[in-house]
Phi, psi and omega in degrees: 000009183302122179082336184290320181299322178294322178295317180294322179296320178297322179293318178296319179297324179291321176300318179295317181296328179280357180074026186247008180293132178262107180264132181270123175274140186268126176263137185251009183223172170299158178293132181192180175290331176245122183229163170257142174231170177293351177254009178119178179289150184207153166278131186261114179239032179220020176262159176272026186274059192301320183262004179070028185263355186298329178232028179295135184304320181291326177291315179297317179297318180297319178293320180295317179295327180293330177300319179286321185277322190246349180092181187273310183221164181270334179052033182194154168282168188297315191281351177269284175211040184250016181246111172268164179300330181289335174298312180292324178299317180293319179299317179294322179294320177298313180300317179297320183292314184272350173090041177235174181288322182201174177214160180224131182276146173230163178301334177200167175289333174303317178292322179300315178288337176284346183261321199289321187287317179297324182285320188267343186235139175240189183296337181272004184249175180222143176234134183240118191240139173297139186295340181255019178298156181300153181303327181293326176291315179302313180293321180296319178298321180298333181285342180271162178266005182293153172291140189247134176230153181224139178240153181298146187309116174061022182264104186285333175294318179292322177300318178300318180297320180290325176295319178297318179295321179294319180289327176297332177277006176059044179294141176291306177238142175237130181237130171259130179232136181211151164295143173286318174229128184276124195291334181269345184244334184079007180280144170272145174292146178281075191293330179297314179292323178297316179294323176300314180293321179298318179292324178296321185258004179067042182252157173273154176238124177242131182234126170272110186254032184302323180262031180216326185300125177104338186217347177262138185098161185305319181249013176077017185282344174135186183294330179292330174287315181300326183267002176074028181233040185305324183257010186248345175277131186282315186221137175243139166245155182194182186229153169265359188267007178238254186295329186272056174100337175075016179278236177226168180111148176220182183206158165242130178237133181178203180299153181303321182295324178294312179299316181297319181290324177297326177294334180271328190228357181286106187300316177297334177282317185285336188238020177233147176303149174297154175302136186298145184305316181294325178292319178300312183294316179295320179293322178297320177293319178298318178297319178299315180295319179294323183287323192265354182222128177272347187299314178301323178293323177295316178297317180299313179297318180297318179296318180295317179296318180296315181298314180300317182296312182292321180291324177294317177300328181278358175089014177277150178270119180243150168284139183290160176148182180237355182290150177290355164278119181234102178283125174262115193271143174229078188285166175098174184297327183266005186295322182298317179295315181295318180299318179295319180293321178295318179299318178295318180295325179291322177298324176297340177258013174084023176233122186263111173224165182233138177269145178235137178216182180304138010266007180291323175233163182300153176303140179080003181235041178299154184201161164253117181271109178267134179237116180279157179223153173293343179281348178281141172270169176299321178297323177299316181297315180295323178295323178297315180296318179296323177295322175299314180301310184295318180294321178298317179296323180292316183285322179091000000 
């Protein structure tokens, strides 16, 4: 390490000087709409806990009971001795919920996206990716030998151009991959138009629905339900770490042949421990709660609508949409500093939000990403808006 530590320290100092250091705030309680931090109690408006299930009593009880029934860890990959009957039960339940033939669990959705492209695509194939796709998709695509194309975010004219270029190259398989809901903007992908183009050009459609499964669409099945293409998306990837209990684990759901091949060749599946028994049981209960009750989704939608309405009345700039991700924008060269200062001032008023700036979002488009939850009350939402007002007045 001679000399390397000094180089790394210089790199860290530059990150700090650029105002891009990510500091972790310490939470002293379970994840919920109301949390404790080392700086005091706070309303939490920056978790992916969309349905409020991360600390739901039935989810916690299911995980606790699984510790007694199934043990703490699997100490094995799936194909050796890491598959309990509850793993397969959860996979079948996920497939049934999202509307596919089968599903396969991974330690995370990052791993799921790290597996699928290398397995399904070779050098003779092409993959066309939305420019704002999640980092896990970008990294997963890099692991494949397929020719890579990229289209402007949700731009169907550009997607058509990239499909034409892929077909001109005589690709064997062409895959379009997109986030179902874009995590920094809250926008849904235009899946109906994407599926239309895919059918025209004979392409597959893969959707990462991590920010949609469980709460987007009439029955919470995801962005493909919301966009009316439930039977037209070929493959879905998703997570158990957001709306479905907030634990860990991800999945690929799709045709039986895709799932079967991933079991044979998916490296993150073959070389990673199975999802822990308590997480499987808690996630299965969370999926059951999401599937069997529409009330949390109604509350979530109501909270998002109320927040958008009150913030617009207060003169804040919001990105449009209906998703419970609501970006509050701080544009311009000084936006990153102001967003960070407002977030800090809000924590001092008992509201926990996080500011995002370049390189997480484009330069000049800094924002505070507010995430609503079904666990928030109307008073919580109003308190959040008032904290925004007060912090804005303080920062100037």
